[in-house]
N, C-alpha and C positions, 0 to 999 in steps of 0.2 A: 507434753503430749496432749492431743485433743481428747476430750472426754467422749464417751459413747454417744451422749446426747448431742454434742457439737458435730460429730461425724454424721449423724442422722439428718442434720438440717439440710435443706435444698441449697444447691449452689446458686450464688447470686453473681451475675455478670455485670460488670461496670463498663459502659461504653464512654469513651472520651474522644474529644476532637483535638488534634494536634494544632496548636496555634501557629506553629512555624511552617506548616505545610502550605506550599504555594503552587499556583499554576498560572503561567503567563502566556497569553496568546496574542500574537500580532499578525495582522493581515493588511496587505496593500493591493489595491486593484486599479488598473488603468484601462479604460475602454474607449474605443473610437468607432466612428461610423462616417463614411464619406460616399458621395455620389460622383460617379465618373462620367456621367452623360450617357445618352442613348438608353436610359433605363437601367444602367448597371450600377452596382454599389458594392462596397467592401466594408466589412465590420469585423471587429475582433477585440482582443484585449490581453493584457498581461495580469498575472496574479502571483503574489508572493505571500506565503504564510508559514508560521512556525509556532509550535507549542513547546514550552519548557516547563518541566515539573521539578519542584524541590520537595523531597520527602526523605529527610535525613534523620528522622527520629524513629529508631527501631530497636528498642531495648531488648527484644527477645530474639533478634536475628541480625547479627552484625554483617552477614553476607549481603543484606539489602542496602548497606551503606555504599556499596560499589556503584558508582555512577549515580548517586542519589541526588546530586545537584547538577541538573542539565545546563544551568547557566554558565558552568565552568568547563563545558565539554566541547565548545565550538560546534554545536548542532546547527547545520545549515538551514536556510530557508528552502521550502519546497517551491519550485518555480514552474509555472504553467503559461503557455501561450496558445491562443486559438485565433484562427483567421478563417473567415467565410465570405462568400460573395457570389454574385451572378453577373453574366454578361450575355447580351443578345448577339447571336451569330447570324450570318446570312440565311435566307430561306426560312426565317421564322423559328430557328432552333435556339433554344435557351440553354446556356451552359451555366452550371452552378457547381460549387465545390467547397470543401472545407479542409483545413489542415489544423492539426493539434499536436502539440508536444507537451506531455504531462509527466510529472514525477510519479514513478511507480509507488505502490504502497510501502510503508516502512516495514523492515524485516529484521527481527532480532537475531542475535547469535547467542545461543545459550549452551549450557552443558547440564543435562538432567542426570543426576546421579541417584541410583537406587541402591539401597544398602544390601550388601551381600552378593550383588550380581554385577554391577557396573565396574568395569576394569579400565586401568590406564591403557592407552594404545600400545600395541606390541612394539611399535617403532619409536616411541618417545625417547629422546636422548636423556642421558644421566644429568642430574641425579634423580630423574623421574623413574620410579620402580615399574618398568615396562611389564604389562600384563598382570600386575597385581590388582587385587580388589581394592577399590577406593575407600569404601565405607564398610565397617564391620556389621554383622547381622544384628548386633545389639543397638545400633545407632538409632536415635529418634530425632526427627520423624523418619518415616519409611523412605522418603526421597526428598531431595532438595534441587532447586533450579538456580543455577548461577548464570548471571549475565556476563558474556565474554566481551561485549562491546556495548556502548551506550545505546539503549533501545531506540532512541529517536534519531540516531546519527547514520543509520544504514538503511538503504532503500533497495527495492527490487529494480530491475532495469527500467530506464526511461521509455515511455510509450510515444512513438511518432507514427501518426496515421494521416494519410491523404485519401480523401473520398471525392469522386467526381460524378456528376449527373448530367445527362443530356435529355432534353425534352422538346417535343414539337406538338403544337396543337393545331388541328384542322377540323373542318366541318364536313360531315357527310349527311346531306339532307337535313334532318332535324337533330342529328347526333353531333356531339362534340367529342372528338377522340384525341387523347393525349398519350401517345406511346412514349416510353421512358427507357433509357439505358443507364444503369447505375453500376459503378465500380467502387467497391469498398476496399480499403487498405491497398491502394495501388502500389505502394512501395514494398508490399508483402513482408512487413515487419514480423519477426517471430520473437519479439521481446518476451521475456519470462514475466509472468504475473504473480506466481506463487511457487513455493518450494514444497516438496514432500515433507521435509523435516529441516529445521534449523538447529537441531540438537547435534553438537559436534561429536557426540559418542554414537550417533546413529549411523547405520550402514548406508542410509539414503540421505545423508547430510548434503544439503544444497542441490539435490536432484530436482529438476524442474517438475512441477506438478501441473501447471497450466501455463499456456502461452497464448498470445494473441491469435485470433482466428486468421487464417490465410486470406490472400486476395480472393474476393468473391465478385462475380458478375451477375447482375440481376436484370431481367427484362420484365416490364410491366406496362399496363395501359389503363387509363382512366376513360370511362365512357359516360357521358352525361346526355340526358335528353329531357 
């Protein structure tokens, strides 16, 4: 047993760095730009990126060993494509627009268990003890978070958006007027951006929290003198 003097000594924390912990990031980009004549042009690009973490040294929490090596989980590349351009129409009208398709944010699937209160689902099949308390009140720590899927392997919905703008410039005495018509999200995508909860035990599990803004039409004008 420790002596009274030893127990009175202040606690000394030791921070260490895990030499086997790794993070691998790969990204590839391809960009292009071309002129089509009559003052028109198109430009855009592709992007692919992926980040993989290896963190399998957890002597105090074996639950964190689940999905600890993302190089073995088939985590896909995040893919993006963007295209923009402009084209002169008759009567001095300028048409421009952009299209983008981007991978939504990553979205984990977890189970957050609180001691003494979190219960198994009432409809879980045997041998699952349906409705029973998962952790006793004496369990330490007070709650634990378990990953149900690899954190980097699941994404929210893909975002596809098309925007268009029409503009014409003309002179009125010494004024230069440029009326504009802009339409955002022409395809009226309602892709989910985030969820209320990704905790499988929550009543709001995978309920949409935010979605893309709907189609919007804007009118504007620039006046220079």
